N, C-alpha and C positions, 0 to 999 in steps of 0.2 A: 643578388646574381645580376639584376639588370644595372646595378651600379658598377660592376666589373665589367660588364659587356660595354657600357657606355664609355668607361674610361680607355677600356681597350681599342674601341673605335675611335676615339678622340686622339689617342696615341698614334692609330694608324694614318689618320687625316693628317696630323700633325708632321709625322715622318714623310709621308708621300708629297705633302706641300713643300717641305723643305727640299726634297728631291727635285721638284720642280724647278725651285729657283737655283740650284747650284747646277744643274745638267746644263752643258754646252750643246748637245745635240737636241733638236727640236723633237725628233720622234720620241727619244727617251722622257723629255719633258712631258710630252702630251701622254705617255702611257701612265706616268705618275700621277700627273693632273685627273686622268679617269678614275683611278684608283682612289685618290681624295675626293671626288665627287661621289663615288660610291659609298666611301666612309661617312661622308656627310649625310647622305641619305639614309643610311642605317641610324645614325644619331637622331634623325627626324623620326625615323620609324619607332626607335626605342621610346622617344618621347610622345608618342601617340600621335603625331601629325602624319598620317598616312599618305594624305594627299601631297603634302609638301615633299614626302620622301620619293614618291611616285615621279612628281615633276624635276626633282633634283636629279633623279637618274635618267628620265626620258629628255627631258629639255636641255640641261646643262651638259650632261655627258654626251647624249645623242648631237647636241649643237655643234659641240666642239670637235666631235669626229667630222662632221660635215663641213664645218669651216676648215678644219686641217685639209680635207681633202680639195675643197675650192682652192685653198692657197697654193697646193700643189700643182693643181691644174692651171692657175693663173701663171705661175713662174714659169712653167714649161722648159725647165732646164735642159732637157734633151739628153743625149746618151751618156753624159758623164754621170747622171744620177742612178743610172741602174747599176753600175758597180758598187756605188754607195748605198743602195736599198739592198743589194745583195750581203753587205758587210752588217747592215741593220738586221737582217733576218737571222744572225747567229744565236743559237740558244742562250749565250751568257747574257745577252741583253734583258731577256725576260724574267731572270731570276728574281730580281728585287720587286717587281710589280707582282709578279705570280706568288711570291710569298706573303705579300700585303693582302692580296686578294684571297688567297687560302685562308689568314686569318679572318677576313670578314665573312667568308663562306661558312667558316666553322661557327662564328657566332650566330649566323642567320639560322643555321640549323639548331643551334642550342635554343634560340628565341623561338622558333616556330615548333618545336617538338614541346616546349613548356607549356602547360594548360593556363589559361587565363592571361596570356599574353597581350590579347587584342582588346582588352577590357579598358585600357586608358584612352583610346580614340573615340572619336565619335563621327558620325557621318555628316559632311558639309556639302549642300547642294550647290550646283555650279550656279544658280541665281544667287545665293547666299554671297558667294565667292565674288561674283561679278559686281554686286553692290557694294561689297568691302572694297574691291580694289578701285573702282570708279568712284567712291565716295570719299571717306576718310583717307584714303591711299593714293587718290588721283594724282597728286604731284610726284610721289614716288614712281608711278607707273610713266607718268610722262617724261621724267628726267632719265628713266632706263630705256625708253624708247629714243630719245634724243641721243644718248649716248651710243645705242646700237647704230642709229644713222651716221653719226659721226664715224664710227668704226667701218661702216660700209662704203662711204664715201673715201676714206682714207686707204682702204684695201684696193678700191678702184684707182685711185692715183697712184699708189706704189706698183701696181700690177700692169698698169697700161704701158703698151710699147712706146718708146721715144721714137719722136719723128725726126729724120736726119734733113 
């Protein structure tokens, strides 16, 4: 049963990620990206990495939503975006992400109602995680922080008003 749930979650993740790539509308791509991150978090959960699953959902899905809000605020496109946002709120936009989320929710219910689903994971203390992140994985952590800094500087330069 776990193998079936794993492959179903992987299929949802691949389908949602494919939809992110082919979407022309930023909001639609964001919705599918959130579904993809939820599916990845569920895969981590099935593999027994509960902490990684929580981090995937809270940090990545949450941070992407906040980042999108910041981009919308920085661009400040004015009244022409109000009409576009009204078009985005039509129900037909939500069919694809809602269907994929329903599949993930059904998988989560099946996993949580089964007995013994939590035996694969182990508790990892934050001290152990910190030692691992800033020990053998220090280069990866520093590379990720530099990438985030480059993205922040790029977002600032793209969003700043041009002086005449």
